[in-house]
C-alpha positions in Angstrom: -4.1 46.3 -5.8 -3.6 43.5 -3.4 -0.5 43.4 -1.1 0.8 40.3 -2.9 0.6 42.1 -6.2 2.3 45.1 -4.7 5.2 43.0 -3.5 5.6 41.5 -7.0 5.7 45.0 -8.4 8.2 46.0 -5.8 10.5 43.1 -6.7 10.2 43.9 -10.4 11.2 47.5 -9.6 14.5 46.5 -8.2 15.9 46.6 -11.7 15.1 50.3 -12.0 17.9 52.8 -11.5 17.9 54.8 -8.2 17.3 58.6 -8.1 14.9 58.6 -11.0 13.6 61.9 -12.2 15.1 65.0 -13.8 17.3 67.1 -11.5 17.2 64.5 -8.7 20.6 62.9 -9.2 22.3 65.0 -6.5 19.5 64.8 -4.0 18.8 62.2 -1.2 15.3 60.8 -1.9 13.2 60.3 1.3 9.6 59.1 1.4 7.1 60.0 4.2 3.9 58.1 4.4 1.5 60.1 6.5 0.8 63.9 6.6 2.3 64.0 10.1 5.5 62.3 9.0 5.9 64.6 6.0 5.4 67.7 8.2 8.0 66.6 10.7 10.5 65.9 7.9 9.9 69.4 6.5 10.6 70.9 9.9 13.8 68.9 10.5 15.2 69.4 7.0 14.5 73.1 6.8 17.5 74.9 5.2 19.1 71.6 4.4 20.0 71.3 0.7 19.9 68.0 -1.1 16.8 66.4 0.3 14.1 65.2 -2.1 11.0 64.5 0.1 8.1 62.6 -1.4 4.9 62.5 0.8 2.5 59.6 -0.1 -0.8 60.5 1.7 -2.6 63.8 1.3 -4.9 65.8 3.6 -7.9 63.9 4.8 -6.6 60.5 3.7 -7.3 57.6 6.1 -4.0 55.8 6.7 -5.7 52.8 8.1 -7.4 52.1 4.8 -4.9 53.6 2.3 -3.4 51.1 -0.1 0.0 52.0 -1.7 -0.3 52.7 -5.4 2.2 51.7 -8.1 3.7 55.2 -8.0 4.1 54.9 -4.2 6.0 51.6 -4.7 8.2 53.3 -7.3 8.9 56.2 -4.9 9.7 53.9 -2.0 11.9 51.6 -4.1 14.0 54.6 -5.2 14.2 56.1 -1.8 17.2 55.9 0.5 14.9 56.2 3.5 11.2 55.6 4.1 9.7 57.2 7.2 6.3 56.0 8.5 4.2 56.2 11.6 4.2 52.6 12.7 2.2 50.5 15.1 0.2 49.2 12.1 -1.3 52.6 11.4 -0.5 52.1 7.7 -2.0 48.6 7.9 -1.8 48.0 4.1 2.0 48.7 4.1 3.3 46.2 6.6 4.5 43.7 4.0 5.9 46.4 1.8 8.0 47.9 4.7 9.5 44.4 5.3 10.3 44.0 1.6 12.0 47.4 1.5 14.2 46.5 4.5 15.2 43.3 2.9 16.4 45.3 -0.1 18.6 47.5 2.1 16.4 50.6 2.0 16.3 52.3 5.4 12.9 52.4 7.1 12.1 54.4 10.2 9.0 54.1 12.4 8.2 57.4 14.1 6.5 55.5 16.9 9.7 53.5 17.8 11.2 56.0 20.4 7.8 56.4 22.1 7.3 52.7 22.3 10.8 52.2 23.6 10.2 54.9 26.3 7.1 53.1 27.5 4.6 55.8 26.5 2.4 53.7 24.1 -1.1 52.9 25.2 -1.8 49.2 24.7 -4.2 46.5 25.8 -6.8 46.9 23.0 -8.6 43.8 21.7 -9.5 44.0 18.0 -10.4 40.4 17.4 -9.9 36.8 18.6 -6.8 36.6 16.4 -5.2 40.0 17.3 -5.2 40.7 21.0 -3.5 43.3 23.2 -2.5 45.6 20.3 -1.1 49.1 20.7 -2.9 52.4 19.9 -1.1 53.8 16.9 -2.3 57.5 17.4 0.7 58.3 19.7 1.3 61.8 18.1 -1.7 63.3 19.8 0.4 63.9 22.9 2.9 66.6 22.0 5.3 65.2 24.5 5.4 62.0 22.5 6.0 64.0 19.4 9.0 65.7 21.0 10.5 62.2 21.6 9.9 61.4 17.9 11.3 64.7 16.7 14.6 64.2 18.6 15.0 60.6 17.7 14.4 61.2 14.0 16.9 64.1 14.1 19.4 61.7 15.6 18.7 59.1 12.9 19.0 61.7 10.1 22.3 62.9 11.6 23.7 59.4 11.5 22.4 58.9 8.0 23.6 62.3 6.7 26.5 63.5 8.9 27.3 66.7 6.9 23.9 68.1 7.8 23.8 66.8 11.4 24.2 70.2 13.0 21.2 71.5 11.0 19.0 68.5 12.0 19.8 68.9 15.6 19.3 72.7 15.7 15.9 72.3 13.9 14.9 69.6 16.4 15.8 71.7 19.4 13.9 74.7 18.1 10.9 72.6 17.3 10.9 70.9 20.7 10.7 74.4 22.3 7.7 75.2 20.1 6.0 72.0 21.2 6.5 73.0 24.9 4.6 76.2 24.2 1.9 74.3 22.3 1.4 71.8 25.2 1.3 74.5 27.9 -1.3 76.5 25.9 -3.6 73.5 25.1 -3.2 72.0 28.6 -4.3 75.2 30.4 -7.3 75.6 28.2 -8.5 72.0 28.1 -8.2 71.6 31.9 -10.1 74.8 32.5 -13.3 72.9 31.7 -14.8 71.3 34.8 -13.4 67.8 35.2 -16.8 66.1 35.3 -17.6 67.5 31.9 -14.4 66.5 30.1 -15.7 63.9 27.8 -14.7 63.6 24.1 -17.1 61.6 21.9 -15.7 60.9 18.4 -16.2 58.7 15.4 -13.3 56.3 16.1 -10.9 55.7 18.9 -8.0 58.0 17.8 -7.9 60.4 20.8 -6.8 58.3 23.8 -3.3 60.0 23.8 -5.0 63.4 23.4 -7.2 62.7 26.4 -4.4 61.4 28.5 -2.3 64.5 27.7 -5.0 67.0 28.7 -7.1 65.2 31.3 -10.1 64.1 29.2 -12.0 60.9 29.0 -12.6 59.4 25.6 -15.6 57.6 24.0 -15.6 56.4 20.4 -18.3 54.8 18.3 -15.8 52.7 16.3 -12.6 51.0 17.5 -8.9 51.9 17.0 -9.0 51.3 13.2 -11.5 52.7 10.8 -11.6 49.1 9.3 -13.8 48.3 12.3 -17.5 48.8 11.6 -19.9 50.3 14.1 -23.0 48.2 14.5 -26.4 49.0 16.0 -25.1 48.0 19.5 -22.2 50.4 19.2 -24.6 53.2 18.3 -26.9 52.5 21.2 -24.1 52.1 23.7 -22.8 55.5 22.7 -26.2 57.0 23.0 -26.6 55.6 26.5 -23.1 56.9 27.4 -23.9 60.4 26.2 -27.2 60.5 28.1 -25.7 59.0 31.3 -22.9 61.6 31.3 -24.9 64.6 30.0 -22.5 65.2 27.2 -23.5 68.2 25.1 -21.2 67.9 22.0 -20.1 65.1 19.7 -17.3 65.4 17.1 -16.9 64.3 13.5 -13.4 63.6 12.2 -12.1 65.0 8.9 -10.9 61.7 7.5 -14.0 59.7 8.4 -17.5 59.9 7.0 -20.0 61.4 9.6 -22.4 58.6 9.3 -21.9 57.0 12.7 -22.0 60.3 14.6 -25.2 61.3 12.7 -26.7 57.9 13.6 -26.0 58.7 17.3 -27.5 62.1 17.0 -30.7 60.7 15.3 -31.0 58.1 18.1 -30.6 60.8 20.7 -33.4 62.8 19.1 -35.6 59.7 19.0 -35.2 59.5 22.8 -36.1 63.1 23.3 -32.5 64.2 24.0 -30.3 66.6 22.2 -26.6 67.4 21.6 -24.8 69.3 19.0 -22.0 68.5 16.5 -18.7 70.3 17.2 -18.1 73.6 15.5 -15.6 72.1 13.2 -14.4 68.6 12.2 -11.5 67.3 14.3 -8.3 66.2 12.6 -7.9 62.5 13.4 -5.6 60.3 11.3 -4.7 63.0 8.8 -3.9 66.7 8.9 -5.5 69.5 6.9 -4.5 71.1 3.6 -0.8 71.8 3.3 -1.3 75.6 3.0 -3.7 75.8 6.0 -3.1 76.2 9.7 -4.3 72.6 10.2 -1.9 71.4 7.6 0.9 71.5 10.2 1.3 69.3 13.3 1.1 72.4 15.6 -1.9 73.8 13.8 -3.7 70.4 13.7 -3.4 69.8 17.4 -4.1 73.5 18.3 -7.2 73.6 16.0 -8.5 70.4 17.6 -8.1 71.9 21.1 -9.6 75.2 20.1 -12.6 73.4 18.4 -13.3 71.4 21.5 -13.0 74.3 23.8 -15.2 76.6 21.7 -17.8 74.0 21.1 -18.2 73.4 24.9 -18.2 77.1 25.5 -21.1 77.4 23.0 -23.0 74.9 25.1 -22.7 77.2 28.1 -19.7 75.7 29.9 -17.0 77.9 31.4 -13.8 77.7 29.4 -10.7 79.7 29.7 -9.1 79.9 26.2 -5.7 81.5 26.6 -4.2 84.0 24.1 -1.9 82.3 21.5 1.8 82.4 22.7 3.6 85.1 20.9 6.6 82.9 19.9 4.5 79.9 18.7 4.3 79.4 14.9 2.2 79.2 12.9 -0.5 81.5 14.3 -4.2 80.6 14.1 -6.1 82.6 11.5 -8.6 85.1 12.8 -11.6 83.0 11.6 -10.6 80.3 14.1 -10.9 82.7 17.0 -14.2 84.3 15.9 -16.9 81.7 16.0 -20.7 81.9 15.7 -22.3 79.5 18.1 -25.6 79.7 16.3 -24.1 78.8 12.9 
């Protein structure tokens, strides 16, 4: 459905009663677009009664390409607050967010406090018509996510004063957890020799991740998965991999592996070799809700662990620290025990 049609549907839905759904009359309906947004809301609203959270995107869904459905429009129209990532990550939603605001429905961009603090990476050229855009993947630096967690807790406290103490306590505890996560990942990722710290991925989602942990990025596609990789992009990546003796390339969970496989094939054609990472990396979406990678902490930790283990399997020295005792959730045993020959 086109954006114009969605907006028409949105306007038509204004005649529907709020708080639709059995048993929802006494709950505050809140919508979260991405998997990261939904996870943060679950953290901040833990032990808070009266919240009806509706996540829109599921595991492995690409938010760049996701188009809101009619049921999404219904949920957003009936919400008191819509929480989204921002910086045009949900590119098909921009006009919808504007229409919601005009109806008086509160909207909140998780990227806003990071942008205001000056920690957004910008200067990307997507086309002649859209220049100097911001990288929307800000959450890949846990320090950015701490800013977001606190700011969202403040917003929820203003929006729902009776539960302000709970929101603030949950945010404080979570920020401490993110400190542990950052320290664990930073020590391990920086243990790899600096000249070998290159991360080659499907699309340009990991600039913040690289900046956080001292790695340099190379992507076959651009910031958005709407960008298409051409023959020139494939060959440029091949040349980069060869020039820098990069042993591992990584596929992302929300993007087909075609472009990475094309680079691998071109490398073989030139008599060179590399391997695919031991697991897919979580890029724009997290994993299944009942899995380790289905939480923000698990998503980021599993990415770091996958990168470190993949490089170790190629013979590089890597110091993977034990998991902090107080950091939850804990990685399952199968993430620690890897077979480099598999």
